[in-house]
N, C-alpha and C positions, 0 to 999 in steps of 0.2 A: 468100526467101534461098534459092539453091541451093548445096548442100552436096555435092560428089562423093564416090561410093563409095571413089575413089582418096585422098581426103583424110581421109576418116573412118577407113579402114584404112591404116596405114602401118607399114612394116617398120622397126624400131629394136632398141633395146637396153634391157635392164631397168636398174634395177628400177621406175621410174616414169616414166609418160608426162608427168605435170605437174612432177615434181621432178627428172626426169633429161633425157628427149626435148626438153620445152619449154626449160628453161634452155641446153640445148646449142645449139639452134636459135637462141635469143635471143642468146647469146655469138657465135655464127658471124655473125647479122646486124649486131651491133655492130662486131666486127673489120672487116667489109666496109664499114661506115659510116666507120670510121677510115681505111681505105685509100682511100676515095673523097674524103675530105677533102683540101683544098690544105694539108696540113702538109709543110713541108720538113724535112730531117733536122736543122738546127739548132734548129728550134722544139721538136722531139720529143727532143732530146738531155737525158737525164735525167729525162724525163717518165715517170710511173707509172700503170699501169692497174689499177682495182680494180673489184671487184663486190660490192656489199653485199645480201645476200639478207634479205627481210623476211618477217613473217608465219610462215605454214605453212612456207614454205622454210628459214626460220631455224631453226624448232622442230625439224623432222624432215629437214632436209636431209642432214645428215651419214649418217644410217641409209639415205637415199634416194641416196646419191652424188651430190648437187648439185654439191659443190665440184669433184668429178672431171668431171661433165658441162660445167661452166662452163669449166675449163682445157682440156679437148678442143675444145670449140666455139671458143674463143678462138685455139686453134691451127689452125683451118681444118677441123675435123672435123664431119661431120653423121652422125646415128645410122645411116643406111644404108651409110656407109662403112666401118663397124665391124663388119660381119657376121661377115667371116672373119679378123678381127683379133684377136690376143692383147691384150685391153684392158687386163689388169693389167700386162703388160710395158709398155705404152705410157704408162700413168699412171705407173708408177715412174719411167720417163725423164722426163715431164713434170714431176714433183715436184722433180727435181734441176735443172731449168733456172730460169734467173733472169730471163729476158727473151722477148719475143715479137717475131720478126723480122717486120716488115711487107713488106719488100722489101730490095734489096741496100743501100740508103741510110737506111733508117728502122727504127727498133726501140723498143719500150717496155720499161720495167722491169716485170716481173711474176713473183711468186712465189705459185704456188696456195695454199701453207700461210699465207702472209701477206697476202695481198691478196684472197682470197675472204672476206668478213666475214659471220658468222652474227648478225644483229642481231635479238634477241629482245624488243625494244622494241615500241612501238606499231606495229601492221601500216599499210601504206599502205591510205586509206579505198577506194579502187576495187575491189581484189580482195585476197585473203589470199596469193596467191603473187606477190609483187613482187620485182623486182631493178633496182637502180640500177647501171648501168655509168658509170664516169666515168674521163677521162682528165686527169691534173693535171700541170702543168709542174714543173720542179725547184724553181720558186719557191712552189709550193703553190697557185699560181692554177688555176682549172678552164680546161679548153682544150675539152673536148666531154664531154657527158653525155647518156644516154638511160635513161629507165625502161620496162621491159618486165614484162609480166603472163603467166604461164603459165596459162592459162584451162581447162586439161583436154584430154586426148587429144594432147598435143604441140603444141596451137596456142598461139599468142603474140599479144599486141597490144602496141603502144606507149602511153604515157600519153594521147597525143592520140586514139589510135583507141578506146581504152576509155572515154574521156570524151565520146565521141558520143552522141547522144540515142538512136540506133537501137542494136540489138544489137550489141556490138562484135566483129563477125566479117567477116573479110575474104573475101567470096564474092560471087558474081553474083547479081544481082537474081533473085527467083523468078520474074518474068514474062519471063525469057529462056528459060524452058523450054517445051517443047511441051504439057506437062501440068502446070501451075503449082499447087503445093500448098505452104501454109505452116501447115496444120493437118491432123489425121486427119480431121476433118469434111470438109474440102474434098477430101482424098484420096479419101474413099468417094463423095463427088458426083461427081467424075471417072470413078472406076471404074464406077458405075452408068451414067453418061451414055454412056461409050464403050465398055463392056464389055470392059474390059481388066484384066489382074491388076496387082497393085502392081509386080511385077518388071518387067513389060512396059513400064509407064509409067515407071519408074525408068530403065530401059535406054534408051528413047526421049529422055528428058530428057538423059541423059549424052552422047548423041550430038549435042546442040546444042554440047557444049564439047570432045568428044574425037573422034578418028577410031574407027570401029568395031574396027579392029585392035588400036589402042592400048588399047582399054577391055577388051577380051577378054583380050589379054595381060596387063595389069593385074590383072584379076580372077584369072586363073589364077597369077599369080606370087604374090599375096596367099594362095590356098589352099595352094601349094606350100611358102611359109613356115610356114603354120600346121602343116602336116603335119610339115615337118622340126622344128619345135619341139617337137610332142607326141612324136615318135618319139625325139627326143634325150632329152627328160625321161624317157621310159619305160626308156631304156637306160642311165641314169646313176644311181649312188648316190653316198653320201658325206655329208657335213656341210655345210649352206649357211653362207656366210660372214656375218659381222655381229655375232658374239659371244653369240648365244643358243644356239648349238651345236644346232640344229634339223636332225635327219637327214631326208635326202630319203626319201619313203615311196612314190612313183609306182611305181618299178620293182618294189619288192616286192610292192605291191598287185597290180599288174598280172600278175607272174609267178604269184602265188597263185591268182588268177582264171583264168588259162590252165591251170593245173595241175588245176583242179577247174572246169571250165565249168558243169557241171550244177548246181552250188551257187551260182552267180553270177547276179545280176539286174542290171537296168539301170542301178540306182544305182552298183553297183560300178564298172561300166564308165566311166560318166560322170565319177565321181570320179577315178578313175585317170587319164583323158585330161585332165581340167582341172587337176588337181594337178601332172601332169607339165609343164605349161605354166608354171604359176606358180612351180614350182621353178626352171625355167629363168630365169624373170624375175627371181626372188630372187637367183640365182646371177650377174645381170648378163650374161645371154646374150641372143642374138637372140630377139625376140617381135615379135608384130603388135599395135599398139594396137587393141582390139576392145571398146569404143571407147577403152579407156585400158590401160594396162599392168597396173594393180592388178587390172583385170578381164578380163585377157587370155585367160583360161582358159576362160571360159563358151561363147563362140560356137565356137571350135575344137573343144570337148569334143562339142557337139552335132552339129556339123556332120560330124566325124569318125565318131561313132557311126552317123550316117545313111548316110554312104558306106560304111563298113566292115561294119556289121551289116545295113543295108537296102537295100545295093547301090545307092547313089545315084549318078546320073551327072555327068558334068562339066558338062552344061548345068544340071542342078539345083543343083550347087555355085555357079555363076554367079547364078542366080535367088535362091539363099538369101542370098548376099552383098548383091545388089542390094536385095532386100526388107529385110533387116536393116539397111543403110544409109539406107534410106527413113525408117524408124522411129527410127533413132538421129539423124538430122538433125533430125527434128522434136523430139526431147527436147532436143538441144544448143540448138535455136534458141529454145525456148519455156521451158526450164529451164537445167539444166547437167548435165555430164558428170564435173564435177571434185569429188573427195572433199574438197578443201579449200574447196570453195564450198557443198556441200550434204550431205557425208558420203557414205557408201558407197552410200546408195540411188542417187546420180547415177553410181556406177561399176558395181558389180555388178547394181543394180536395171536400169539402162539395158541392160547386155549381156544380162540375161536377157530383158528386153521383145524387144530385137533378135533374139536367138536363137530365141525363141518364135515371132515373127512369120515368120522365115526358114523354121523347120522347117513350119510350118502351111501356108506358100506351096507348099513343094516336095511335101508330102504331099497336095496337092490342094485347100486351102482357098481359098474366095473372099475377095475384098477385105475383107469385113465379119468372116468368121472371123479372117483375119491380124490386124485391129484388135483384134478381142477377145483373141486370144492374148497380144498386146503388153500389154494393159492388165491381163490377169490377173497376168502376170508381173511387171509393174511394181509393182502394187498390193500384192503381198505381199512387197515390199521397201522400202516407205514407214517412214521413220523410223530406217533402219539408219545407225548411227553409223560413223565412219570413225576407229579407235582403235589403230593399229598399235602392238605392243609394241616398245619401244626404237626407235620410227620406222622399223622394217624392214618391208618388204612380205612378212612371213612369217606372223605370228600376228597375228589371225585370217585373214588374206587367203588364203592358199593353200587351206585347207578351204573357206572361203566361196565360192569359185570352183566348187568342187564341187557345193555345195547350190544355187548359182545356176543351174548347168547342169540339175541335178535339177527345179528349179521351172519352168525354161524348157520342158523336155520335157514335164512335167505340164501346164503351161498350153496348149501347142500341142494336146495330146491332148484336152483338155477342151473347148477352143473347136471342134475339129473334130467333136465329139459333138453340138455345138449348130448354129444356123441363123445365127450371127452376131449375133442380137439379145441385147442385154445392158443392165443398168441404168446402170453407170457408163462414160461415154465415155473413150477414151484421153486425149483433150484435157484433161478434168477431172482425171484421174489425174495427168499431166504437171504441172498448175497446183497441184496438191495436193503433189506432190514439190518444187516450186519454193517453195511457202510454208512447208513444214515445214523445208527447209533455211534459209531466212532467219531462221526462230525458233529454230534448233538452235543451242546454246552453241558458242562457238568450240572449247571443250574436245574437242568430239567431231567436228572438222572437220580431221583429220590434222595435229593439233598434238601428239599423244600426250600431252595433258595430263588425260586423263579416261578412263572406261571401262576397258576390258581392259589398256590402256596403264599404269594405275597400280594394277592388283589384282593385282600379282605381287609376291612377297617374294624378294629376292636374297639368297643365302646366301653 
C-alpha cells in the first residue's frame, strides 16, 4: 500500500485530526452524497439530517469540537478552507441556523445543538471512532444513511471499506511504486540493493503518482504551514479555551530562553517549539497533522530546531519530510496512528519515530541508521495511554509533544553513533505497539474514562 507524504501530512485545524478533521471530512462527503442522490425538493420537504457519534467520538467529542466539525463539514467546509477564517464566528452563525441548503430547491432541517447526538452507549465494533449520518423523511422513514469511521490522522472509511479483509485504507497498491515496500525489512533490502537513501526512494515513489513540481510545492507548503504554526504559537499568550483555564506557556518559555540563551539547552528549545504548535492546536487554529493533530508538535519542533539551530537547507527539509512519511506510512499500515485505537503510543510515539528517522536522514544517516532511529523512538513510547483531561487536547498532550520531540532527537543522535545494527527490528516494534493497543483497556484510548482524566479533583 502506497501512502503519499501529502496524504500523511495535511493542513487542517485543531484540536484533533481524528475527532475534528476526520468528522469534518466525513460530513462533507455525506452532504456530497445527498446532493448527488436523485432526491427532488418534494421528497426532502420536512426531512431531517442527523449525525450520531459513537465510541470515543461520543465520550470526548465535546472537548474535541466534534459537533462543530460535523456542522462545518455539512455546510460544505473542509479543514484547509478554514486556515484564514474566524472559525468561532462562523460556528456561532451555524449554531443559529436551522437548516442546510443543498441547492435552490432542496434543503434539510438541521440544528447542530439538536441533531449532532453524542451516543455513549456501546461503540460500533469496527472502530471506536464511529459516526452514523442519516436523512429521515418527515414521516420518520429513513431516506439515506452512511456510517463513517475516523481512523486517525484525518483519514476516514465507510462501513463497507472498513469491513474489507485488507487494511481499510484507500491508497494505491504498493507495487505501483518503483521501490515497493510494505515493511521496514523490505525498505532496508531495497536500500541495500540499490544503494539509495530512504528519502530518495520515497521521492521516486511519489513521482509515480505526482508531478515533481506538485510534489515539491506540496512539501514546501507543508513546511511553510509548520513554521507558521510554531511562530504563531511562540508569539501568542493567554488562556486556552475549554474550561480548564490552562495558560499558554510557549511564548513565555521562548522569551525566557532568548533572554538568557547561555542557560538554555536543546530540551528547552524543543519543548518551546513543540508546545507552541500544540497550544495552537488546542486553540482550534491551523496545524499540520503530523501524523495527527494531537501529536502535531513533535515533527515541526525537531525540524524547526534543525533548520534554525543547525542551518538545515530547504532540500534537507524535503528529505526530512519524505523520510518521516515513509516511516509513518509503515506504522499506519501495520498498526495505527489513532489514539482512540491504540492510545497515545500511536500518536506521539509514531510522531517521535517519524521525527527521529527524518533527523537521522538529514544528518547523514544511512537507511539502517534511519530504521534504528525510528525503532528507538517508538520503543520508548510503547504502552502510552491517551487519557486527555476533560476530553481536551491540553493535559497531558501539550507537554507530551515536547517530550516526544526530545526523545526523537535523542533517538536520532543515538542511532547516528551506531552502525545501524541493533537487536529489535522496527517491524517488530510496530507489531508490539499494535498488540499493546489491542490489549489496552478502552478507558485509556481517548475516552477520558481513565488515567489522568479521572485523577483530578474539581473544586
